[in-house]
matplotlib code that plots the C-alpha trace (Angstrom):
import matplotlib.pyplot as plt

x = [10.3, 9.1, 7.8, 4.4, 3.4, 2.0, 1.2, -2.5, -2.7, -4.2, -5.8, -9.1, -10.8, -9.4, -7.9, -10.4, -10.5, -8.9, -5.6, -5.3, -5.3, -3.0, -0.2, -0.9, -0.7, 2.8, 4.1, 3.8, 4.4, 8.0, 8.4, 7.8, 9.9, 7.0, 4.6, 2.4, 2.6, 2.9, -0.8, 0.5, 1.7, -1.5, -3.7, -0.7, -0.1, -4.1, -4.0, -1.1, -2.4, -5.8, -3.9, -1.8, -4.5, -6.5, -3.3, -3.2, -7.0, -5.8, -3.4, -5.3, -8.2, -6.1, -3.3, -3.8, -2.4, -2.8, -1.7, -4.5, -5.6, -3.4, -5.4, -4.8, -5.1, -2.3, 0.0, -0.1, 0.8, 3.8, 4.8, 4.7, 6.5, 9.1, 9.3, 9.7, 12.5, 13.9, 13.3, 14.5, 10.4, 9.0]
y = [-1.4, 2.2, 2.9, 4.4, 1.1, -1.0, -4.6, -5.0, -9.1, -11.6, -8.9, -8.7, -7.2, -7.6, -4.4, -1.5, 0.3, 3.2, 1.4, -0.4, 3.3, 4.5, 2.0, 2.7, 5.9, 5.4, 2.9, 5.1, 8.3, 6.0, 4.8, 7.7, 9.7, 12.6, 13.1, 15.3, 14.8, 17.9, 18.9, 16.8, 13.4, 13.3, 11.2, 8.4, 8.8, 7.8, 5.1, 4.1, 4.3, 2.6, -0.4, -1.1, -0.7, -3.2, -5.4, -5.6, -6.6, -9.4, -10.4, -10.1, -12.0, -15.0, -15.6, -18.0, -18.3, -20.8, -18.3, -16.6, -12.9, -10.7, -7.8, -4.4, -3.1, -5.2, -4.5, -0.8, -1.2, -3.5, -0.7, 1.8, 0.1, -0.5, 3.1, 3.9, 1.8, 3.0, 6.4, 6.8, 7.7, 7.0]
z = [-1.3, -0.7, 2.8, 2.5, 0.7, 3.4, 3.6, 2.1, 2.1, 5.1, 6.9, 8.3, 7.3, 4.0, 2.3, 1.4, -2.3, -0.7, 0.4, -2.5, -4.3, -2.0, -2.2, -6.3, -5.9, -4.3, -6.6, -9.5, -7.7, -7.1, -10.6, -12.2, -9.6, -9.5, -6.7, -8.6, -12.2, -15.0, -16.7, -19.8, -18.0, -15.7, -18.0, -18.0, -14.5, -13.2, -16.4, -14.7, -11.2, -12.1, -13.9, -10.7, -8.7, -10.7, -10.9, -7.0, -6.7, -8.4, -6.8, -3.1, -4.4, -6.1, -3.2, -0.8, 3.0, 6.0, 7.9, 11.0, 9.1, 10.3, 13.3, 11.5, 15.6, 16.7, 13.1, 13.9, 17.5, 16.4, 13.6, 17.2, 19.0, 16.5, 15.1, 19.1, 19.2, 16.3, 16.8, 20.5, 21.2, 24.3]

ax = plt.figure().add_subplot(projection="3d")
ax.plot(x, y, z, "-o")
ax.set_aspect("equal")
plt.show()
């Protein structure tokens, strides 16, 4: 999976529209192989982002879990700690 696409399921508060859209943009960029589409492809790129964002919203609304919701700050601290170990920073 693309490293820039973050887990959006089971957070309190739920994923925002901006987070859903950012994940959709990253997915479409990865699949298309283009960070910035040409003018001729912009409409197709935008339509794909909207379709992926809608599918993501539907998925997040219908997923069911018994696990307790995750805390964004705790998860961010864990990610920062993993990065420090991975890259040898303090």
